[in-house]
N, CA, C and O atoms as a DFTB+ gen file, in Angstrom:
324 C
 N C O
     1  1      -4.982     -38.478      -2.179
     2  2      -4.470     -37.425      -1.363
     3  2      -5.616     -36.747      -0.625
     4  3      -6.657     -36.453      -1.213
     5  1      -5.419     -36.503       0.654
     6  2      -6.454     -35.857       1.452
     7  2      -6.265     -34.344       1.445
     8  3      -5.145     -33.843       1.548
     9  1      -7.372     -33.634       1.321
    10  2      -7.311     -32.176       1.393
    11  2      -7.077     -31.766       2.843
    12  3      -7.706     -32.299       3.757
    13  1      -6.189     -30.840       3.040
    14  2      -5.899     -30.347       4.384
    15  2      -6.845     -29.214       4.744
    16  3      -7.301     -28.459       3.886
    17  1      -7.124     -29.117       6.032
    18  2      -7.903     -27.997       6.534
    19  2      -7.053     -26.734       6.412
    20  3      -5.835     -26.799       6.578
    21  1      -7.667     -25.598       6.127
    22  2      -6.895     -24.353       6.086
    23  2      -6.267     -24.073       7.454
    24  3      -6.879     -24.313       8.495
    25  1      -5.064     -23.574       7.430
    26  2      -4.355     -23.260       8.657
    27  2      -4.466     -21.758       8.902
    28  3      -4.247     -20.960       7.990
    29  1      -4.804     -21.372      10.130
    30  2      -4.933     -19.955      10.457
    31  2      -3.582     -19.253      10.306
    32  3      -2.531     -19.893      10.349
    33  1      -3.624     -17.938      10.131
    34  2      -2.389     -17.160      10.031
    35  2      -1.521     -17.374      11.263
    36  3      -0.307     -17.542      11.150
    37  1      -2.136     -17.368      12.429
    38  2      -1.376     -17.545      13.676
    39  2      -0.665     -18.898      13.690
    40  3       0.508     -18.979      14.054
    41  1      -1.369     -19.956      13.296
    42  2      -0.763     -21.286      13.266
    43  2       0.322     -21.379      12.192
    44  3       1.350     -22.022      12.406
    45  1       0.100     -20.742      11.043
    46  2       1.123     -20.738      10.001
    47  2       2.390     -20.049      10.493
    48  3       3.497     -20.517      10.226
    49  1       2.232     -18.941      11.209
    50  2       3.388     -18.228      11.751
    51  2       4.112     -19.071      12.800
    52  3       5.341     -19.068      12.863
    53  1       3.359     -19.779      13.609
    54  2       3.964     -20.647      14.618
    55  2       4.768     -21.759      13.950
    56  3       5.887     -22.047      14.373
    57  1       4.221     -22.382      12.925
    58  2       4.913     -23.444      12.195
    59  2       6.145     -22.877      11.482
    60  3       7.218     -23.479      11.520
    61  1       5.988     -21.727      10.838
    62  2       7.108     -21.101      10.137
    63  2       8.235     -20.771      11.109
    64  3       9.407     -20.996      10.805
    65  1       7.881     -20.239      12.279
    66  2       8.897     -19.920      13.279
    67  2       9.633     -21.173      13.722
    68  3      10.848     -21.141      13.916
    69  1       8.925     -22.255      13.881
    70  2       9.548     -23.521      14.263
    71  2      10.560     -23.976      13.214
    72  3      11.666     -24.398      13.551
    73  1      10.174     -23.886      11.939
    74  2      11.100     -24.249      10.861
    75  2      12.340     -23.357      10.875
    76  3      13.464     -23.840      10.740
    77  1      12.126     -22.055      11.040
    78  2      13.255     -21.124      11.041
    79  2      14.177     -21.356      12.234
    80  3      15.398     -21.274      12.100
    81  1      13.603     -21.643      13.393
    82  2      14.427     -21.924      14.572
    83  2      15.265     -23.184      14.376
    84  3      16.426     -23.231      14.781
    85  1      14.678     -24.202      13.756
    86  2      15.426     -25.430      13.466
    87  2      16.567     -25.158      12.483
    88  3      17.686     -25.632      12.674
    89  1      16.274     -24.398      11.439
    90  2      17.310     -24.076      10.449
    91  2      18.414     -23.238      11.082
    92  3      19.593     -23.444      10.794
    93  1      18.037     -22.294      11.943
    94  2      19.012     -21.448      12.625
    95  2      19.925     -22.307      13.489
    96  3      21.145     -22.150      13.456
    97  1      19.335     -23.218      14.264
    98  2      20.123     -24.085      15.142
    99  2      21.071     -24.961      14.326
   100  3      22.221     -25.164      14.718
   101  1      20.600     -25.477      13.205
   102  2      21.451     -26.315      12.357
   103  2      22.609     -25.504      11.775
   104  3      23.744     -25.981      11.735
   105  1      22.328     -24.298      11.332
   106  2      23.391     -23.442      10.783
   107  2      24.424     -23.103      11.855
   108  3      25.625     -23.116      11.584
   109  1      23.969     -22.802      13.062
   110  2      24.905     -22.518      14.158
   111  2      25.753     -23.742      14.457
   112  3      26.950     -23.626      14.719
   113  1      25.134     -24.914      14.417
   114  2      25.856     -26.168      14.646
   115  2      26.953     -26.356      13.596
   116  3      28.012     -26.916      13.880
   117  1      26.681     -25.880      12.386
   118  2      27.651     -25.977      11.289
   119  2      28.692     -24.860      11.340
   120  3      29.593     -24.815      10.501
   121  1      28.576     -23.961      12.316
   122  2      29.574     -22.918      12.494
   123  2      29.248     -21.560      11.900
   124  3      30.108     -20.678      11.873
   125  1      28.034     -21.375      11.427
   126  2      27.648     -20.082      10.868
   127  2      27.388     -19.109      12.018
   128  3      26.671     -19.433      12.964
   129  1      27.969     -17.930      11.931
   130  2      27.878     -16.900      12.956
   131  2      26.456     -16.334      13.062
   132  3      25.770     -16.176      12.052
   133  1      26.019     -16.029      14.300
   134  2      24.680     -15.472      14.524
   135  2      24.449     -14.181      13.738
   136  3      23.375     -13.983      13.169
   137  1      25.455     -13.304      13.707
   138  2      25.312     -12.040      12.989
   139  2      25.100     -12.286      11.499
   140  3      24.278     -11.619      10.870
   141  1      25.825     -13.221      10.945
   142  2      25.666     -13.560       9.532
   143  2      24.263     -14.119       9.277
   144  3      23.619     -13.764       8.290
   145  1      23.801     -14.980      10.160
   146  2      22.452     -15.529      10.038
   147  2      21.405     -14.423      10.096
   148  3      20.486     -14.384       9.278
   149  1      21.551     -13.526      11.064
   150  2      20.569     -12.454      11.240
   151  2      20.513     -11.559      10.002
   152  3      19.431     -11.248       9.505
   153  1      21.688     -11.144       9.504
   154  2      21.706     -10.274       8.332
   155  2      21.127     -10.967       7.106
   156  3      20.410     -10.351       6.317
   157  1      21.436     -12.235       6.949
   158  2      20.923     -12.983       5.808
   159  2      19.407     -13.160       5.903
   160  3      18.699     -13.053       4.901
   161  1      18.922     -13.427       7.101
   162  2      17.474     -13.560       7.292
   163  2      16.754     -12.255       6.991
   164  3      15.717     -12.252       6.327
   165  1      17.305     -11.139       7.481
   166  2      16.692      -9.839       7.207
   167  2      16.685      -9.543       5.712
   168  3      15.673      -9.096       5.171
   169  1      17.806      -9.789       5.046
   170  2      17.871      -9.555       3.606
   171  2      16.829     -10.403       2.885
   172  3      16.102      -9.900       2.028
   173  1      16.755     -11.675       3.228
   174  2      15.816     -12.582       2.572
   175  2      14.371     -12.163       2.820
   176  3      13.548     -12.183       1.904
   177  1      14.065     -11.785       4.059
   178  2      12.709     -11.352       4.392
   179  2      12.336     -10.079       3.633
   180  3      11.239      -9.976       3.083
   181  1      13.250      -9.118       3.608
   182  2      12.953      -7.871       2.902
   183  2      12.845      -8.091       1.396
   184  3      11.995      -7.486       0.742
   185  1      13.687      -8.939       0.849
   186  2      13.590      -9.255      -0.581
   187  2      12.243      -9.903      -0.888
   188  3      11.650      -9.631      -1.932
   189  1      11.760     -10.749       0.002
   190  2      10.447     -11.386      -0.195
   191  2       9.324     -10.356      -0.107
   192  3       8.384     -10.394      -0.901
   193  1       9.417      -9.422       0.867
   194  2       8.426      -8.347       0.958
   195  2       8.388      -7.536      -0.333
   196  3       7.308      -7.249      -0.850
   197  1       9.559      -7.164      -0.859
   198  2       9.624      -6.381      -2.089
   199  2       9.035      -7.175      -3.249
   200  3       8.280      -6.637      -4.058
   201  1       9.381      -8.446      -3.325
   202  2       8.870      -9.292      -4.403
   203  2       7.346      -9.435      -4.332
   204  3       6.664      -9.439      -5.356
   205  1       6.833      -9.551      -3.122
   206  2       5.393      -9.777      -2.934
   207  2       4.579      -8.494      -3.028
   208  3       3.547      -8.461      -3.698
   209  1       5.038      -7.428      -2.356
   210  2       4.229      -6.220      -2.218
   211  2       4.755      -5.011      -2.987
   212  3       4.048      -4.014      -3.139
   213  1       5.988      -5.097      -3.470
   214  2       6.578      -3.970      -4.177
   215  2       7.463      -3.137      -3.266
   216  3       7.375      -3.209      -2.040
   217  1       8.311      -2.352      -3.895
   218  2       9.301      -1.577      -3.148
   219  2       8.668      -0.543      -2.231
   220  3       9.090      -0.401      -1.083
   221  1       7.676       0.175      -2.708
   222  2       7.071       1.236      -1.890
   223  2       6.381       0.667      -0.645
   224  3       6.549       1.199       0.452
   225  1       5.625      -0.386      -0.808
   226  2       4.950      -0.993       0.344
   227  2       5.958      -1.554       1.343
   228  3       5.766      -1.440       2.553
   229  1       7.024      -2.154       0.840
   230  2       8.069      -2.674       1.734
   231  2       8.754      -1.529       2.469
   232  3       9.067      -1.654       3.653
   233  1       8.989      -0.419       1.783
   234  2       9.613       0.743       2.415
   235  2       8.707       1.319       3.492
   236  3       9.184       1.688       4.565
   237  1       7.423       1.402       3.225
   238  2       6.470       1.905       4.219
   239  2       6.453       0.981       5.437
   240  3       6.444       1.458       6.572
   241  1       6.450      -0.328       5.213
   242  2       6.476      -1.295       6.310
   243  2       7.714      -1.093       7.177
   244  3       7.620      -1.091       8.404
   245  1       8.873      -0.924       6.543
   246  2      10.111      -0.809       7.318
   247  2      10.244       0.540       8.006
   248  3      11.018       0.665       8.955
   249  1       9.510       1.555       7.554
   250  2       9.556       2.855       8.227
   251  2       9.203       2.749       9.703
   252  3       9.751       3.489      10.520
   253  1       8.314       1.860      10.055
   254  2       7.878       1.733      11.439
   255  2       8.725       0.805      12.292
   256  3       8.484       0.675      13.492
   257  1       9.711       0.159      11.689
   258  2      10.490      -0.819      12.451
   259  2      11.349      -0.207      13.549
   260  3      11.497      -0.805      14.615
   261  1      11.919       0.974      13.312
   262  2      12.814       1.548      14.325
   263  2      12.079       1.817      15.628
   264  3      12.624       1.547      16.698
   265  1      10.866       2.338      15.573
   266  2      10.126       2.582      16.815
   267  2       9.705       1.272      17.466
   268  3       9.688       1.177      18.694
   269  1       9.369       0.269      16.679
   270  2       9.001      -1.032      17.249
   271  2      10.201      -1.678      17.939
   272  3      10.051      -2.312      18.983
   273  1      11.391      -1.519      17.358
   274  2      12.612      -2.043      17.972
   275  2      12.872      -1.315      19.287
   276  3      13.138      -1.945      20.311
   277  1      12.794       0.019      19.253
   278  2      13.030       0.811      20.461
   279  2      12.012       0.505      21.562
   280  3      12.330       0.618      22.746
   281  1      10.812       0.125      21.186
   282  2       9.774      -0.215      22.162
   283  2       9.914      -1.639      22.692
   284  3       9.098      -2.081      23.501
   285  1      10.934      -2.354      22.246
   286  2      11.206      -3.686      22.772
   287  2      10.405      -4.814      22.144
   288  3      10.407      -5.934      22.656
   289  1       9.726      -4.535      21.051
   290  2       8.868      -5.547      20.433
   291  2       9.638      -6.785      19.960
   292  3       9.075      -7.878      19.886
   293  1      10.916      -6.612      19.642
   294  2      11.697      -7.724      19.125
   295  2      12.694      -8.271      20.137
   296  3      13.502      -9.141      19.811
   297  1      12.638      -7.766      21.355
   298  2      13.531      -8.261      22.396
   299  2      13.088      -9.652      22.839
   300  3      11.893      -9.925      22.945
   301  1      14.036     -10.509      23.090
   302  2      13.740     -11.883      23.499
   303  2      12.830     -11.896      24.722
   304  3      11.853     -12.644      24.766
   305  1      13.148     -11.070      25.713
   306  2      12.366     -11.042      26.944
   307  2      10.919     -10.627      26.658
   308  3       9.986     -11.190      27.229
   309  1      10.737      -9.649      25.780
   310  2       9.411      -9.153      25.435
   311  2       8.606     -10.208      24.678
   312  3       7.409     -10.366      24.920
   313  1       9.253     -10.928      23.768
   314  2       8.521     -11.903      22.954
   315  2       8.079     -13.119      23.754
   316  3       7.176     -13.839      23.327
   317  1       8.691     -13.360      24.891
   318  2       8.316     -14.501      25.713
   319  2       7.162     -14.180      26.656
   320  3       6.598     -15.087      27.269
   321  1       6.802     -12.902      26.781
   322  2       5.721     -12.509      27.701
   323  2       4.375     -12.713      27.063
   324  3       3.349     -12.437      27.685
């Protein structure tokens, strides 16, 4: 077995996003509603944050999400720029 080179955080996020987009497309193809997918993804992500960093750190992280949402950080148009 060959040892792999370490992957940068940016590259890991790019690969992870690709996997998630593929899974999302497959679920939609199977008839799963976008809203259900979104809520399930958020729940899973937050549960992972709590598991990894603890409840308080996850709560602090989510405190800033409302302003980031209002600033358009998660809008499709903004993420493509």
